[in-house]
C-alpha positions, 0 to 999 in steps of 0.5 A: 868848254869843260866849264860850260859842260859842268854848269849844264850837267849839274842841272841834270842827272849827270851831276853825280858823274860830272866831276869824274868826266871832267877829270878824265877829259882834262887828263886826255886834253893834257896828253902829249900830241905834237899836233896840239899847238897847230890845232890850238892856234887854229882855235885862237884864230877862229876866235877873232871871227864874228859869231852867229846863230845855229840852225839846221838848213839841210844838208848843213848845220848852218851858222849865220855869221858875218865872217872872213871866208879866206881867213876862216877857211885857212884856220878850219883847214888846219883841223883837217880831215873833216869827216862828219858834217856838212857845215855852213858858216856864213857863205863858207860851205864846209863839205865834209866827207860824209853827208850826215843829214842823210843818216839823220833823216833816216833816223829822226822820224822813228825815235822818241822825241829828244825834248828834255832828254839826257842824250849820249852820242857814242863815237860822236866825231866832231859833234855834227849829230850831237848838235842836231840832238841838242837843237832837237831840244835835248836837255843836254847832248853829250858826245864822247870821242877819244880822237883829240882832233875831232874834239878840237873840230867841235871846239872850232864850230862851238867858238863860232856860235853866239849862244851855243846849245847844250851840246858837248864833246868829251875826249872819252871812251865808252868804257870810261863812262861810269856804270850808272843808268843816267841817259834817256837816249843813247846813239851808237852810230858807226862804232860797233864794227870797230869793236873786238868784243861786240857783246861788251860794247852792247853791255856798256851801252846798256849800263849807262841807259835808264830803264826804258831808255832808247838805243839807236844803233847804226852799223855796217851789216851784210844784207844776207840771210845765208851768212851769219857774219863776215870777219874780214881777214885784214881790211874791209873797204881799206879799213884796218879795224873792222872786226865783224859784219853781222847779218841783220838776224845776227845783230838782232840776236846780239841785241837780244843776248844783251837783254834789249827789248822791242828791237826794230830794224828801221832801215838798210841803206847801201852807202853811195857816193852821194853820202860819202865822197872825197872833198877838199876838206879831207886833206891830202888823203883824198880817197873815199868810197869810190876808191874802196870799191871794186872798180868793175863791180860796185857791189863789192869792196876792193877786197871782194867782200860785200860793199858797205850797207848800213842798218839802223836798229832801235830798241829799249832797255 
């Protein structure tokens, strides 16, 4: 996969950072992780399956292939939990925890066409959205995702595609990306609230964007004009690493402070169990949204904070 990335990247403005990204990725893949033998075995088993063409048949990223359902399901379940999706391979439906198509349909009508763009997907997970970016005719769609499991999930799906699109996932953090303005469109979705320093994250995003490039920022917010932000004391919806939930006005100020222009709020959506729910593809920990909310009031989390709402902002450098 790194070879394919190198071949594709070198025909784009990413050529200048390609070797650096591959070296960093190789180091990350070589890190000690006791799960790697199991994940690699799953990939080898998946390689024995037939491959097929990739398209988007909502809600699924669909691979039209003649597969052995039982064998493939067993292999893919070695790579649980599957958070982002859903996917369909042949007749096998991989119903992930999140219905990514719902978020995609909220975004795609409002952004500049991705045709021939060099696109960065920050915190890409297993690449569901990265694939969607690529089949929207991006020149190259690069996802960066430091969690190794999600990189192996991406490889599993890629292995099943006969002619993989120009979509790639590398096991990198945003701060490891060279500070070069190379990307035409940057997505940061579900990442900002995990950052201790929101300003630094926005600055790092801007650093990798070309002048006039577009940022699509999706994050948890509080839908209130009375409160500027909420800083959870310990957990938010049972998540440990949620550092700050801004109001939309506060988030707009953050973007202005980071020198973004033409800032537009596209959407605010309350997360529901239609979009996020437990499935048998998330493994032994079967808790999902319904377990994170107050059982007597679904407008509150189990901690008594406002229930998850997500805003989508779009702006330019």
